[in-house]
C-alpha positions as CSV (number, residue, x, y, z in Angstrom):
1,X,97.7,37.7,69.8
2,X,95.8,34.9,71.3
3,X,96.2,31.3,70.7
4,X,93.4,29.0,69.1
5,X,92.8,25.8,67.8
6,X,91.3,24.8,64.5
7,X,89.8,21.2,64.0
8,X,91.7,19.1,61.4
9,X,89.8,16.4,59.2
10,X,91.7,13.7,61.3
11,X,90.3,15.1,64.5
12,X,93.9,16.6,65.2
13,X,94.0,20.1,66.1
14,X,96.7,22.9,65.1
15,X,98.2,25.3,67.4
16,X,97.9,28.7,65.8
17,X,99.9,30.8,68.1
18,X,102.6,30.6,65.5
19,X,100.9,33.2,63.4
20,X,103.0,35.5,65.4
21,X,105.8,33.0,65.7
22,X,108.3,34.4,63.3
23,X,109.9,33.1,60.1
24,X,110.9,29.6,59.3
25,X,114.7,29.6,59.5
26,X,115.5,25.8,59.3
27,X,114.3,22.7,57.6
28,X,111.0,21.5,59.1
29,X,111.0,18.1,61.1
30,X,108.4,15.8,60.4
31,X,105.1,16.6,61.5
32,X,106.3,20.1,62.4
33,X,103.9,23.1,61.7
34,X,105.1,25.6,59.4
35,X,105.8,29.2,61.1
36,X,104.1,31.8,58.9
37,X,105.3,35.5,59.6
38,X,102.4,37.7,60.4
39,X,103.7,39.8,57.5
40,X,104.4,37.5,54.4
41,X,106.2,40.3,52.9
42,X,109.0,39.4,55.1
43,X,109.4,36.4,53.0
44,X,108.2,37.5,49.4
45,X,108.3,40.9,47.8
46,X,104.9,42.6,48.0
47,X,104.5,42.6,44.2
48,X,105.2,38.9,43.9
49,X,102.7,38.4,46.8
50,X,100.2,40.3,45.0
51,X,100.6,38.1,41.7
52,X,100.2,35.1,43.8
53,X,97.0,36.2,45.1
54,X,95.7,37.2,41.7
55,X,96.9,33.7,40.4
56,X,94.9,32.0,43.3
57,X,92.0,34.1,42.4
58,X,92.1,33.0,38.9
59,X,91.9,29.5,39.9
60,X,88.4,30.0,41.6
61,X,85.2,29.2,39.6
62,X,83.6,32.6,39.8
63,X,80.1,31.1,38.7
64,X,80.1,29.1,41.8
65,X,80.5,32.3,43.9
66,X,78.5,35.0,41.9
67,X,75.0,35.0,40.4
68,X,75.1,35.2,36.7
69,X,73.6,38.6,36.3
70,X,76.7,39.8,38.6
71,X,79.1,38.2,36.2
72,X,77.5,39.8,33.4
73,X,77.2,43.1,35.0
74,X,81.0,43.5,35.9
75,X,80.5,43.0,39.6
76,X,82.9,40.3,39.3
77,X,85.8,42.8,38.7
78,X,85.0,44.4,41.8
79,X,84.4,41.4,43.7
80,X,87.8,40.0,42.7
81,X,89.4,43.4,43.4
82,X,88.0,43.1,46.9
83,X,89.0,39.6,47.3
84,X,92.8,40.5,46.4
85,X,92.7,43.6,48.7
86,X,91.6,41.7,51.7
87,X,93.8,38.6,50.9
88,X,96.8,41.1,50.6
89,X,95.9,42.7,53.7
90,X,95.5,39.6,55.8
91,X,98.7,38.2,54.4
92,X,100.6,41.2,55.4
93,X,99.2,41.5,58.9
94,X,96.7,44.1,58.4
95,X,93.7,42.9,60.1
96,X,91.4,46.0,61.1
97,X,89.0,47.1,58.3
98,X,89.2,50.8,59.3
99,X,93.1,50.6,59.1
100,X,92.7,48.8,55.7
101,X,90.4,51.3,54.6
102,X,92.4,54.1,55.6
103,X,95.7,52.6,54.2
104,X,93.9,52.1,50.8
105,X,93.8,55.8,50.5
106,X,97.6,56.5,50.5
107,X,99.6,53.1,50.1
108,X,100.3,52.6,46.5
109,X,99.9,48.8,46.4
110,X,96.6,49.0,48.1
111,X,95.5,51.8,46.0
112,X,96.2,49.8,42.8
113,X,94.6,46.7,43.9
114,X,91.2,48.7,44.6
115,X,91.6,50.3,41.2
116,X,91.6,53.9,43.0
117,X,88.4,53.3,44.7
118,X,89.2,52.5,48.3
119,X,86.4,50.6,50.4
120,X,84.9,51.8,53.4
121,X,85.5,49.9,56.6
122,X,81.9,48.6,56.8
123,X,82.2,47.4,53.1
124,X,85.4,45.5,54.2
125,X,83.4,44.0,57.1
126,X,80.6,43.0,55.1
127,X,82.5,41.6,52.2
128,X,84.6,39.6,54.6
129,X,81.5,38.1,56.2
130,X,79.9,37.2,52.9
131,X,83.0,35.7,51.4
132,X,85.0,34.0,54.2
133,X,85.4,30.9,52.1
134,X,86.6,32.6,49.3
135,X,89.2,34.5,51.3
136,X,90.4,31.2,53.2
137,X,90.9,29.5,49.8
138,X,93.0,32.4,48.5
139,X,95.2,32.6,51.5
140,X,95.5,29.1,51.9
141,X,96.9,29.0,48.4
142,X,99.1,31.9,49.0
143,X,100.5,30.4,52.2
144,X,101.1,27.2,50.3
145,X,103.2,29.1,47.7
146,X,105.2,31.0,50.4
147,X,105.9,27.7,52.2
148,X,107.0,25.8,49.3
149,X,109.2,28.7,48.3
150,X,110.7,28.7,51.9
151,X,111.0,24.9,52.0
152,X,112.7,25.0,48.6
153,X,115.5,27.2,50.1
154,X,116.1,24.2,52.5
155,X,115.6,21.3,50.1
156,X,112.6,20.1,51.7
157,X,109.3,19.0,50.1
158,X,105.9,20.2,51.1
159,X,104.1,17.5,53.1
160,X,100.4,16.8,52.4
161,X,99.9,17.2,56.2
162,X,100.7,20.8,56.0
163,X,97.8,21.9,53.8
164,X,95.0,21.5,56.7
165,X,97.5,23.6,58.8
166,X,97.7,26.4,56.2
167,X,94.1,26.3,56.0
168,X,93.9,26.9,59.7
169,X,96.4,29.7,59.4
170,X,94.0,31.3,56.8
171,X,91.0,30.9,59.0
172,X,92.9,32.3,61.9
173,X,93.6,35.4,60.1
174,X,90.2,36.0,59.0
175,X,88.9,35.4,62.4
176,X,91.6,37.9,64.0
177,X,90.3,40.4,61.5
178,X,86.7,39.7,62.7
179,X,87.7,40.0,66.3
180,X,89.6,43.2,65.8
181,X,86.6,44.8,63.9
182,X,84.5,43.7,67.0
183,X,87.0,45.4,69.4
184,X,87.1,48.7,67.2
185,X,83.2,49.1,67.4
C-alpha cells in the first residue's frame, strides 16, 4: 500500500503508511502515532466492532445528512445500514466495492448488517462518494475506541493530538477504497 500524507490543523502532516504497520504492542511514546492494524478485528471481536460502529452512527445528527422526506420515508434505515456496512468493511481492510458486494452475499456479519439485501458494487461506490464525511466521522470514532481500548491495556491515556491522526487514518482508508475501485474499472 502506498504512503501519503494528510494535512493537520496545525499545518503538521501525518505519515499514513502505518495503516499496514501492524498492531500497537507497547505504550506510545509522546507524539507517537497510533499504528492501527489494517483489519481491526485483530484487536476487537467483529461483533464488538459492529456495535461500536452502530453506536457511532447513533451519535450522528441524521437530520443534518438526510432531507426530511427521506427520514420520513424510511430511507434513513437503509442509509444507516450502508454507513455501517462500509464502515465495517473499511475497518476490517475490505476496500474493493466489488469484493464487498460479493462478500455481502455470503459473510454472515455483512449479510446481517445489510439486512439480507446486499448492495451492488456501483451502489457502494456511489454511496461512498456521496457520504464520505459521514464515513470519516464514524471510522474516526471507531478508531478512537479501538486505540483507547489498546492504550488502556498499557495504562496510557489518549492524547488530544491523536484525534487528527485517527481522522487521517479514516480518510486514508476511504481514499484507498476509491483508488482500488478506480484500478478495478
